[in-house]
C-alpha positions in Angstrom: 94.8 194.6 154.4 95.0 194.5 158.1 95.1 190.7 158.0 98.0 190.8 155.5 100.0 193.2 157.7 99.4 191.1 160.8 100.7 188.0 158.9 103.8 189.9 157.9 104.4 191.1 161.5 104.0 187.5 162.7 106.4 186.1 160.1 108.9 188.8 160.9 108.6 188.0 164.6 109.1 184.3 164.0 112.1 185.0 161.7 113.7 187.2 164.4 113.1 184.6 167.2 114.5 181.8 164.9 117.6 183.8 164.1 118.1 184.6 167.8 117.7 180.9 168.8 120.1 179.8 166.1 122.7 182.3 167.2 122.3 181.2 170.8 122.7 177.5 169.9 125.8 178.4 167.8 127.3 180.5 170.5 126.7 177.7 173.1 128.3 175.1 170.9 131.3 177.4 170.3 131.6 178.2 173.9 131.6 174.5 175.0 134.2 173.7 172.3 136.3 176.7 172.9 136.3 176.0 176.6 138.3 172.8 176.0 140.5 174.3 173.4 141.0 177.6 175.3 141.8 176.2 178.7 145.6 176.2 178.0 145.3 179.8 177.0 143.6 180.8 180.2 146.1 178.9 182.3 149.0 180.4 180.3 147.6 183.9 181.0 147.3 183.1 184.7 150.8 181.7 184.8 152.2 184.6 182.9 150.4 187.0 185.4 151.8 185.1 188.4 155.3 184.9 186.8 157.6 187.6 188.0 159.2 188.1 184.6 158.1 191.3 182.9 156.2 191.3 179.7 158.1 192.4 176.5 156.4 195.7 175.9 157.1 196.9 179.5 160.8 195.9 179.2 161.0 198.0 176.0 159.4 201.0 177.8 161.9 200.7 180.7 164.8 200.5 178.4 165.9 197.1 179.5 168.7 195.9 177.3 168.6 192.3 178.1 167.6 189.6 175.7 164.0 188.8 176.4 162.6 185.3 176.4 160.2 184.4 173.6 156.6 185.2 174.8 154.1 182.4 175.3 152.0 181.6 172.2 148.4 182.5 172.7 145.4 180.5 171.4 142.8 182.5 169.6 139.2 181.4 169.4 137.8 182.0 165.9 134.5 183.8 165.4 131.4 181.7 165.7 130.6 179.9 162.4 127.3 178.5 161.4 126.7 175.3 163.2 127.0 172.2 161.0 124.2 169.7 160.6 123.6 167.7 163.6 124.7 164.4 162.0 127.9 166.0 160.6 129.4 167.3 163.9 132.8 165.7 164.5 133.8 165.5 168.1 137.2 163.8 167.9 139.5 166.1 165.9 138.7 169.4 167.7 139.1 167.9 171.1 142.3 166.0 170.2 143.7 169.3 168.9 142.8 171.0 172.2 144.6 168.4 174.2 147.7 168.7 172.1 147.6 172.5 172.4 147.5 172.1 176.2 150.6 170.0 176.3 152.5 172.3 174.1 151.5 175.3 176.1 152.7 173.6 179.3 156.1 172.8 177.9 156.6 176.3 176.6 155.4 177.7 179.9 158.0 175.7 181.8 160.6 176.9 179.3 159.6 180.5 179.8 159.7 180.2 183.5 163.2 178.6 183.5 164.4 181.5 181.3 163.0 184.3 183.4 165.5 186.6 185.1 166.3 186.5 188.7 164.5 189.3 190.7 166.4 191.5 193.2 164.9 193.9 195.7 167.4 196.7 196.0 165.1 199.2 197.9 167.3 199.0 201.0 170.8 198.7 199.4 171.9 202.1 200.5 175.7 202.7 199.9 176.1 199.6 197.8 173.4 200.6 195.4 175.6 201.7 192.5 177.8 198.6 192.5 174.7 196.5 192.9 173.0 198.1 189.9 176.0 197.5 187.7 176.2 193.9 188.8 172.5 193.3 188.1 172.9 194.9 184.7 175.8 192.7 183.8 173.9 189.6 184.8 170.8 190.7 182.9 168.6 190.2 186.0 165.6 192.2 187.0 166.0 194.9 189.7 163.1 196.4 191.8 164.6 199.6 193.3 161.3 200.5 195.1 160.5 197.1 196.4 157.8 194.7 195.1 154.4 193.4 196.1 155.2 189.9 195.0 158.2 188.0 196.6 161.7 188.5 195.0 164.4 185.9 194.7 167.0 188.0 196.5 166.7 190.9 199.0 169.8 193.2 199.2 170.0 195.1 202.5 172.6 197.8 203.3 172.9 197.5 207.0 171.5 194.5 208.8 168.9 191.7 208.8 165.9 193.7 210.1 162.9 192.7 208.1 160.5 190.3 209.8 158.1 190.2 206.8 160.3 188.3 204.4 159.2 184.6 204.3 161.1 183.4 201.3 164.0 184.1 199.0 167.5 185.0 200.1 168.7 187.9 202.2 172.3 189.2 202.1 172.5 189.6 205.9 172.7 187.1 208.7 170.7 187.9 211.9 173.2 188.8 214.6 176.2 189.3 212.4 176.4 193.1 213.2 176.5 192.2 217.0 179.0 189.3 216.5 181.7 191.4 214.8 181.6 194.3 217.2 185.0 194.6 218.8 184.1 193.3 222.2 182.1 190.3 221.0 184.8 189.4 218.4 187.5 189.6 221.0 185.5 187.3 223.4 184.9 184.8 220.6 188.5 184.7 219.6 189.6 184.5 223.2 187.6 181.3 223.7 189.5 179.8 220.8 192.8 181.1 222.1 192.2 179.3 225.3 191.5 176.0 223.4 194.1 176.4 220.7 196.6 179.2 221.6 199.1 178.5 218.8 196.3 178.3 216.1 194.8 181.7 217.1 198.0 183.8 217.7 197.0 186.0 214.7 194.8 188.2 216.9 196.5 190.6 219.2 196.1 190.2 222.9 193.0 192.1 224.0 191.4 193.4 227.1 187.7 194.6 227.4 187.1 197.9 229.1 185.9 198.8 231.7 185.3 195.2 232.9 188.9 194.1 232.6 190.7 197.4 233.3 192.2 196.2 236.6 193.3 193.0 235.0 194.9 195.0 232.1 196.8 197.1 234.6 198.0 194.1 236.6 199.2 192.1 233.6 201.1 195.0 232.1 202.8 195.8 235.4 203.8 192.1 235.8 205.4 191.9 232.4 207.3 195.2 232.9 208.6 193.9 236.2 209.9 190.8 234.5 211.4 192.7 231.6 212.2 196.4 232.3 213.3 197.0 228.7 209.7 196.2 227.4 208.2 199.4 226.2 204.8 198.4 224.7 202.3 200.5 222.8 198.6 199.9 223.0 195.7 200.9 220.8 192.2 201.7 222.2 189.2 201.0 220.0 185.6 201.9 221.0 183.3 198.9 220.8 180.8 200.5 218.4 183.2 202.7 216.6 183.8 202.6 212.8 185.9 204.4 210.2 188.6 205.2 212.8 186.2 207.1 215.1 187.5 207.3 218.7 190.7 205.3 218.2 193.9 206.4 219.9 197.3 205.1 221.0 198.7 204.9 224.5 202.1 203.9 226.1 200.8 203.2 229.6 197.5 202.0 231.1 197.2 205.3 233.0 196.8 207.1 229.7 193.4 205.5 229.1 190.7 208.2 229.0 188.5 207.0 231.8 186.5 210.2 232.5 182.9 208.9 231.9 183.5 207.5 228.4 184.1 203.9 229.1 180.9 203.4 231.0 178.7 204.8 228.2 181.0 203.6 225.4 182.9 200.3 226.2 186.1 199.7 224.4 188.8 197.1 223.6 192.5 197.8 224.2 195.0 195.7 222.2 198.7 195.4 221.8 199.8 197.7 218.9 201.8 196.1 216.0 204.9 198.2 216.0 206.7 196.5 213.1 204.4 196.3 210.1 205.4 195.7 206.5 206.1 198.9 204.7 205.8 199.8 201.0 207.2 203.2 199.9 207.9 203.8 203.6 204.2 203.8 204.3 202.1 201.5 206.6 199.1 199.9 204.9 196.4 197.3 205.6 194.4 194.9 203.4 190.6 194.8 203.0 189.6 191.3 201.9 186.1 190.4 201.0 184.8 187.1 202.4 181.4 185.5 201.4 179.7 183.4 204.1 177.4 181.5 201.7 175.9 179.2 204.3 176.0 178.7 208.0 174.9 175.1 208.2 176.6 173.5 206.3 179.4 176.0 206.6 180.5 177.5 203.2 183.2 180.2 202.9 184.5 182.0 199.8 187.4 184.5 199.6 187.7 187.1 196.8 190.9 186.7 194.8 191.5 190.4 195.0 191.0 193.1 197.6 192.1 196.6 198.5 195.2 198.0 200.1 194.7 201.3 202.1 197.8 203.3 202.8 198.7 205.8 205.5 199.7 209.2 204.2 202.7 209.9 206.4 206.0 207.9 206.4 205.9 205.4 209.3 208.0 205.6 212.4 207.7 203.3 215.4 205.5 204.8 218.1 207.1 207.3 220.5 205.8 210.1 222.7 206.4 212.6 219.9 204.4 210.8 217.1 201.8 208.9 219.1 199.1 211.3 218.0 199.9 211.3 214.3 196.9 209.5 213.0 198.0 209.7 209.3 201.1 207.7 210.3 199.6 205.0 212.4 195.9 204.5 211.3 195.2 203.1 207.9 191.5 203.9 207.9 190.5 205.3 204.5 187.9 207.6 206.0 190.7 209.3 208.0 193.5 209.5 205.5 191.2 210.9 202.8 191.3 214.2 204.7 195.1 214.3 204.6 196.7 216.7 202.2 199.0 213.9 201.1 196.2 211.6 200.0 196.7 210.5 196.4 193.7 209.6 194.2 194.7 207.4 191.3 192.9 205.4 188.7 195.9 203.0 188.5 195.7 199.8 190.6 199.4 200.0 191.6 199.8 203.6 192.7 198.1 206.1 195.0 196.7 205.8 198.5 194.3 203.0 197.6 195.5 200.1 195.5 194.5 196.6 194.7 195.9 193.8 196.8 197.0 191.9 193.7 199.3 194.8 192.8 200.9 194.5 196.2 201.4 190.8 195.8 203.0 191.4 192.4 205.4 193.8 193.9 206.3 191.4 196.7 206.7 188.6 194.3 209.3 190.7 192.3 211.3 190.9 195.5 211.3 187.1 195.9 208.5 186.8 198.5 206.7 183.4 198.5 203.2 184.7 197.6 201.6 181.2 197.9 202.7 181.1 201.6 201.2 184.6 202.2 197.9 183.5 200.7 197.9 180.2 202.6 198.4 182.1 205.9 195.6 184.6 205.0 193.2 181.8 204.1 193.9 180.0 207.4 193.3 183.2 209.3 189.9 183.7 207.6 188.7 180.2 208.1 189.7 180.2 211.8 188.0 183.5 212.4 184.7 182.4 210.8 184.9 179.2 212.9 185.1 181.4 216.0 182.1 183.4 215.0 179.7 180.7 213.8 178.6 179.2 217.2 176.9 182.3 218.4 175.7 183.1 214.9 173.8 179.8 215.0 172.1 180.9 218.2 171.0 184.2 216.6 169.8 182.4 213.5 167.6 179.9 215.4 166.2 182.9 217.4 165.2 185.0 214.3 164.4 182.1 212.0 163.3 179.1 214.1 163.2 175.7 212.5 159.9 174.8 211.0 158.8 178.4 210.4 158.9 180.1 207.0 161.8 182.4 206.5 164.5 183.4 204.1 167.9 181.8 203.7 170.9 184.1 204.4 174.3 184.9 203.0 176.7 187.8 203.7 179.8 189.6 202.4 182.2 190.4 205.2 185.2 192.8 205.2 188.3 191.4 206.8 190.9 194.0 207.7 194.3 192.4 207.8 197.8 193.8 208.5 201.0 192.2 207.3 203.9 192.3 209.8 207.4 192.8 208.7 208.0 189.0 208.7 204.9 188.7 206.4 202.7 187.1 209.1 199.1 188.3 208.7 197.4 189.8 211.8 193.6 190.3 212.1 192.6 193.9 212.9 188.8 193.6 212.7 185.9 192.2 210.8 183.3 194.4 209.2 179.7 193.2 208.8 178.9 196.1 206.4 182.0 196.8 204.4 181.8 199.9 202.2 180.8 199.0 198.7 180.9 202.6 197.4 182.6 202.9 194.0 183.2 206.7 194.1 185.2 209.0 196.4 184.8 212.5 197.5 187.2 215.1 196.0 187.5 218.6 197.4 187.2 221.1 194.6 187.5 224.1 196.9 187.5 224.6 200.7 184.3 223.0 201.9 183.1 222.0 198.4 183.2 218.3 197.6 182.3 216.3 194.5 181.8 212.5 194.1 184.3 211.2 191.6 184.2 207.6 190.2 187.0 205.4 191.6 188.1 202.8 189.0 190.0 200.8 191.7 186.9 200.4 193.9 184.7 199.6 190.9 187.1 196.9 189.6 187.2 195.1 193.0 183.7 195.7 194.5 181.5 195.2 191.4 183.2 191.8 190.8 182.6 190.8 194.4 178.9 191.7 194.3 178.3 190.3 190.8 179.9 187.0 191.6 178.2 186.7 194.9 174.9 187.0 193.1 176.1 184.3 190.6 176.9 181.9 193.4 173.5 182.6 195.1 171.5 182.3 191.9 168.4 180.5 193.0 167.4 179.4 189.4 170.8 178.0 188.5 170.1 174.4 189.5 166.7 174.4 187.8 168.3 175.7 184.6 171.1 173.1 184.7 168.6 170.2 185.4 166.4 171.3 182.5 169.3 171.7 180.2 170.4 168.2 180.9 166.9 166.9 180.2 166.8 168.8 176.9 170.3 167.8 175.9 169.5 164.1 176.0 166.9 164.0 173.2 168.9 166.5 171.1 172.0 164.4 171.4 170.0 161.4 170.3 168.8 163.3 167.2 172.2 164.8 166.6 170.8 168.3 166.6 172.8 171.2 165.1 175.0 173.4 167.3 172.5 176.2 167.3 169.8 174.1 168.9 172.3 172.7 171.4 173.2 176.2 172.4 169.6 177.0 173.0 169.1 173.8 175.0 172.2 174.3 177.1 170.3 176.4 179.6 168.4 179.7 179.8 171.2 181.5 181.4 174.2 180.0 179.6 174.2 182.7 176.9 174.0 185.5 179.4 177.1 184.3 181.4 179.2 183.6 178.3 180.5 187.2 178.3 181.2 187.3 182.0 184.7 186.7 183.5 185.5 183.7 185.7 184.1 183.9 189.2 186.5 185.9 191.5 185.4 184.2 194.7 187.3 181.0 195.6 185.9 178.4 197.9 188.0 177.7 201.0 185.5 175.8 203.1 184.5 173.0 203.0 187.4 172.6 200.5 189.9 172.6 203.4 187.5 171.2 206.0 189.7 168.2 206.8 192.4 170.6 208.0 190.2 172.7 210.2 187.3 170.6 211.5 189.2 169.7 214.7 188.8 173.4 215.6 185.0 173.3 215.7 184.6 172.3 219.3 182.7 175.4 220.3 180.4 174.8 217.3 179.5 171.4 218.8 178.9 173.0 222.2 176.5 175.5 220.5 174.5 172.5 219.1 174.1 171.2 222.7 173.2 174.6 223.9 170.5 175.1 221.2 169.1 171.6 221.9 168.3 172.4 225.5 167.0 175.9 224.9 163.5 174.4 224.8 161.5 177.5 223.7 161.8 178.4 220.0 163.2 181.9 219.5 165.0 182.0 222.9 168.7 182.8 223.1 169.3 182.1 226.8 169.2 178.8 228.7 167.0 178.7 231.8 167.8 176.8 235.0 165.5 173.9 234.1 167.2 173.5 230.7 170.6 173.5 232.3 169.5 170.8 234.8 168.0 168.8 232.0 171.4 169.0 230.1 173.3 167.7 233.2 170.8 164.9 233.8 170.5 163.7 230.2 174.2 163.7 229.6 174.8 161.8 232.9 177.2 164.5 234.3 176.0 164.5 237.9 177.7 162.3 240.4 178.5 162.0 244.1 181.1 164.8 243.7 178.7 167.0 241.6 175.2 167.1 243.1 172.3 168.8 241.4 172.5 171.4 244.2 176.1 172.2 243.1 174.8 172.4 239.5 172.3 175.0 240.5 174.9 177.1 242.3 177.2 176.8 239.3 174.4 178.1 237.0 173.5 181.0 239.3 177.2 182.2 239.8 178.1 182.1 236.1 174.8 183.5 234.8 174.9 186.4 237.3 178.4 187.3 236.3 177.8 187.3 232.5 174.5 189.2 232.8 176.3 191.9 234.7 178.8 192.3 231.7 176.1 192.5 229.0 174.1 195.6 228.2 171.1 193.6 226.9 168.9 192.6 229.8 165.7 191.9 227.8 166.0 188.2 228.5 167.2 186.4 231.6 169.1 183.2 231.6 172.5 181.7 230.6 173.9 183.0 227.3 176.1 180.8 225.1 179.4 182.2 226.4 178.3 181.6 230.0 177.3 178.0 229.0 180.8 177.6 227.4 182.5 178.7 230.7 180.3 176.2 232.6 181.2 173.5 230.1 184.9 174.2 230.5 184.5 173.9 234.3 182.8 170.5 234.0 185.3 169.2 231.5 188.2 170.2 233.7 186.6 168.4 236.7 185.9 165.2 234.7 189.1 164.8 232.7 191.8 166.3 234.9 195.0 165.0 233.3 194.4 166.2 229.7 195.1 169.5 227.9 192.0 171.8 227.9 191.0 171.2 224.2 191.2 167.4 224.8 189.2 167.8 228.0 186.5 169.7 226.2 186.5 167.3 223.2 186.2 164.3 225.5 183.2 165.8 227.4 181.5 166.7 224.1 181.9 163.1 222.9 180.5 161.8 226.1 177.5 164.2 226.0 176.7 163.3 222.3 177.0 159.6 223.1 174.5 159.7 225.9 172.1 161.9 223.9 172.3 159.4 221.0 171.3 156.6 223.3 168.5 158.7 224.6 167.3 159.5 221.1 167.4 155.8 220.1 165.4 154.9 223.2 162.8 157.5 222.4 162.5 156.3 218.9 161.8 152.7 220.0 159.4 154.0 222.7 157.7 156.1 220.1 157.2 153.2 217.7 155.8 150.9 220.5 153.6 153.8 221.8 152.2 154.3 218.4 151.5 150.6 217.9 149.9 150.3 221.4 147.8 153.4 220.9 149.5 155.2 223.8 151.9 158.1 223.3 155.4 157.6 224.7 156.7 159.4 227.8 159.2 161.9 226.4 159.9 163.9 229.6 160.0 167.7 229.8 159.3 169.9 226.8 163.0 171.0 226.8 164.0 167.3 226.4 161.6 167.0 223.4 163.6 169.4 221.2 165.3 167.8 218.1 168.6 166.1 218.8 171.9 167.6 217.8 173.6 165.5 215.2 175.9 162.9 216.6 179.5 163.5 215.6 182.4 161.1 216.4 180.5 159.6 219.3 181.9 156.2 218.7 185.4 157.3 219.6 186.7 156.6 223.1 186.5 159.7 225.4 190.3 160.3 225.5 191.0 159.6 221.9 193.2 162.3 220.3 191.5 163.1 217.0 192.8 166.6 216.7 196.2 166.0 215.1 195.7 166.7 211.4 198.5 167.2 208.8 198.8 170.8 207.6 199.0 171.5 203.9 199.6 174.6 202.0 196.3 176.3 201.0 196.8 177.5 197.5 
C-alpha cells in the first residue's frame, strides 16, 4: 500500500514537472517570436509617449472640440498556444508578417506625427490671453495654459523676452525690442537715418533728448524764432519710459519744461507738436497698426490690413494758452479718453470713440481721397522705421542668443501709432513693443464700480492679427506640405477618388478650410529693391558684431576697435593708431555718460556709428554723407573679403602641412560678415532706385 502511494506521488511529481517544463518552453518560444512581431508596438508606444499630441480619451475629458487624428493601431500578442511539433515549426511566415507590421506602423506613426496639433505655451500671455485662446481654438491647436514639462512649438509671452531656459521652439518676443522702441532709443535710431537720408525720414517729428540736449533745444528754438518772429510752435514732452499717456504734456516755450528733479530721474523726449491733423467729425484721431516682424535675418515684415482708430473726445482746436492742458482734445490715448464723459462705446466698426481703420479709409474714399496713396505712404513709413531699428536689434539678438548655442527663434507683433496730417501725410508718433491685445473694455456701472464688457471692434481686429500670426509661424506647415506632395504623387498615378485626395492634401488642410484669408500682408522682402539702399547702418552693425570678439558682448573694446582699423586698412599717415585710440576714448566716454546702463564698459553700436561717420568724412571728403558712409562700408567689406580668402587658403595649406594657420587675435577669428556689393568702385552711386506705389 505504501509502495503504491509512493509511486502515485512520484508520477504526480513527474507530471507536474513535465507540465511546467512544457509551459516554460512554450512561453520562451512565444516570447522570442512575439519580440520580433511586437517590436513595432513597443516603438509605437514609445513614440506616442514622446509625441506631444494628446491621446483621444484625454481630449474627450478636456472637452477639446477639434477633430482628433486616428490613433495608432496596436499589435496584440495572442495567448500562448501549444507548441507545434519540432519538425512542423515554420519560421518564415511569422517573421515576414512581423517585418510588414513594422513598416506599416512606421508609416502610420509618421502620418500621426504630421497631423498632431501645434502646441502653444500661454502661461505668460497676460493681457493677450483671451484673444490668444480664441485664436488657438479657431486653429484647433493645443494650448498649455500652465506651461509644460516637454518643449512646446510656440511660447507666447506678454511683456518681453525674459526666459533663458527656452532652447527650442519660437518665442513671440525679440530680445532688446522693449529697449529699442523706448522713446529716447527710437529717436536716436531715427536721427541716425535722418542724418543719412533726411528726405526719406521726414515722417518723424524733430526731437530732442532731455536732459542731455536741453541747452541745444533752447538754442535751436531761439535761433528759429529770431529768424521768423511769427513762428509760434507747440512742443509735446513725453517721458522715456511712459505709456498710456502717462506724464505727457504740451508746452509753448522751452522755459515751460518741468525741470524740478524729474528729468534726471525720468529722462524724456520733446518733439514738435503736429498742429494740423486730419479731423473726422471735428475730432483728432490716430491709427494703431499691427506689424509683424517675422524674422530679423533675413528681414521679413508683415502689416495687418486693418487696424484701430482711437478718437479724442473733445472737438479739436489748434493749441493755445487756453486749451493747452485739455488732454481730451490733444491726446488720442485710449487709456486717457476712456475716462472722459464723452467717450462712446460702440459695437459698430464705423462709429464711437474706437473704430476700425478700414472704416476711416472707406469714409475718406467716399470723399475722393486716393486710398492707395495713403496705404503706400504708410507701408513706406513702417519699412523705413523697422530698417532703423534692426541694426541694434541684431546686437541684442547675438548677445542673448549667440550663434552656435541652442536657443529659440523669435518673432514679434509691434504696434505702430500713426497720425495723419491734414494733407494726408502719415507721421510716426511711437512704436509699442507690447501693444494691448485686450478684447474687452471697462464700463463704469456706478461711481467707482467697473465691469469688463466685450468689445467687438477689438475682437475683430486683434484676434485676426494673433491668429494669422500663428498661421504664418506654424512650425509644422512645411512638413505637412512636403508630406502632402509625396502622398499626392502615388494617388495621382492611381487616380484616387476626391475623398482620398482630400485626406492626402495635408493634415492641416481641412482645419484651415473654414478660416478667412490671412489678414497680414508681406511688405518686406516684397519691396526690398526699393528700400535696400537705406540699410547702410545694418551693414555697419555687421562690421561691429564681427569685431566684438567675445560671444554675448554688446560693446566693442579698444583692442577690437584697433583690429577693425587695421584689418580694414583705415590707418594712414594722417590717421595714426595713437589718433585711433584717442578717437575711441573720446567717443566712448561721451556715450557712456549718456547711458544709464553701466554694467559693461566699451563702445556701444551708436558710438561705433559716430566713429564710422567721422572716418568716412575724413576719407571721402567731397561726397554727401550717405555716399561717404556707403563708400567706406564697401572699402571695409572689400578688405575683409580679401582677408577671409587669405585665411581660407592658409587654413587649407596649414591642414595639409599638419600645422594650424596663424589667424591673428581671437577678435579677428570671428566669422566674417557677408560681403555685399564689394565689387563696386568706392564712389559708385548705387542708391538711386525708382520709387513705385506700394499697393
